Structure formats: structure tokens, C-alpha cells
C-alpha positions in Angstrom: 97.4 95.8 99.7 100.2 95.8 97.9 101.2 92.0 98.1 97.6 91.8 96.2 98.2 94.3 93.9 100.9 92.1 92.3 99.0 89.1 92.3 96.2 90.1 90.0 98.3 91.8 87.9 99.7 88.3 87.8 96.0 87.1 86.6 95.2 89.6 84.0 92.8 91.6 86.0 93.4 95.4 87.0 93.1 95.9 89.8 93.2 94.1 93.4 89.6 95.8 95.4 89.6 93.1 98.9 91.5 91.3 100.4 91.0 88.2 103.0 93.8 87.3 105.7 93.4 84.7 108.6 92.3 81.9 106.9 89.0 84.7 106.3 87.1 81.8 103.7 88.1 78.2 105.4 92.2 76.6 105.8 93.4 75.1 102.9 95.5 71.6 103.2 98.1 71.5 100.5 101.5 72.2 100.3 102.7 76.0 102.1 104.6 77.2 98.6 105.9 81.8 100.0 105.8 82.9 102.9 106.5 86.6 104.5 106.3 88.0 101.1 106.4 91.9 100.5 105.1 93.0 97.8 106.4 96.3 96.3 103.3 96.8 94.0 105.8 97.2 90.8 106.4 94.0 90.3 104.7 91.8 87.4 104.7 88.8 89.3 105.0 87.3 92.9 108.2 85.5 92.4 109.8 89.1 92.5 108.5 89.6 95.4 110.8 89.6 99.3 110.1 86.8 101.4 110.9 83.2 102.3 113.3 80.5 99.5 109.4 79.3 97.2 108.3 76.0 100.0 110.8 77.2 103.0 108.1 78.7 105.1 107.3 79.0 109.9 103.3 79.1 109.3 100.5 76.7 108.7 97.0 77.5 106.9 96.3 79.6 109.4 97.3 82.4 107.6 96.3 81.8 104.1 95.6 84.7 102.5 92.2 85.2 99.2 92.7 88.2 97.2 89.5 89.5 95.6 90.6 91.4 92.0 88.2 93.4 90.1 88.2 94.9 86.6 88.8 93.8 83.6 90.7 90.3 83.0 93.3 90.5 80.0 95.1 87.1 81.2 95.4 84.8 78.0 97.1 81.5 77.4 
């Protein structure tokens, strides 16, 4: 769930509500950019988390994950 907290924080939300793994909502079809992501939950963005180098992976879309965020969205451009 630490990975989800980082995703939600990066998107401007207060917290993560749920994580859906294993292509819960269906498999994606685009490029896979991240694999084996390991966050502590303190990172400001996914780029700060450990994992394979960006664009390097040994998985397919059956391992896709979705995150449900909660709280006020404070994202600004």
C-alpha cells in the first residue's frame, strides 16, 4: 500500500483508499514503464522509489495495478 500512497500524493490527493492488482479492471495495452516498484511511502514521487530502470521490465499487463485515491485533490499545474 506504500506504493499507492506515493501515487496518490504525486497526483495531489491526501491518501490512498485501495489498490487493485492483477489487472482487476482489465489489462492495459500500452508500454510498460515501471516494474517491481518498491516505495517506503515517504517518497514524493514514484521516480524516487526502487525498482527496475524506467522502461525495463520482465512482466506483462496481467500484473497491471490500479490505485483508488481519496481526500481533497490539491493538484495544480
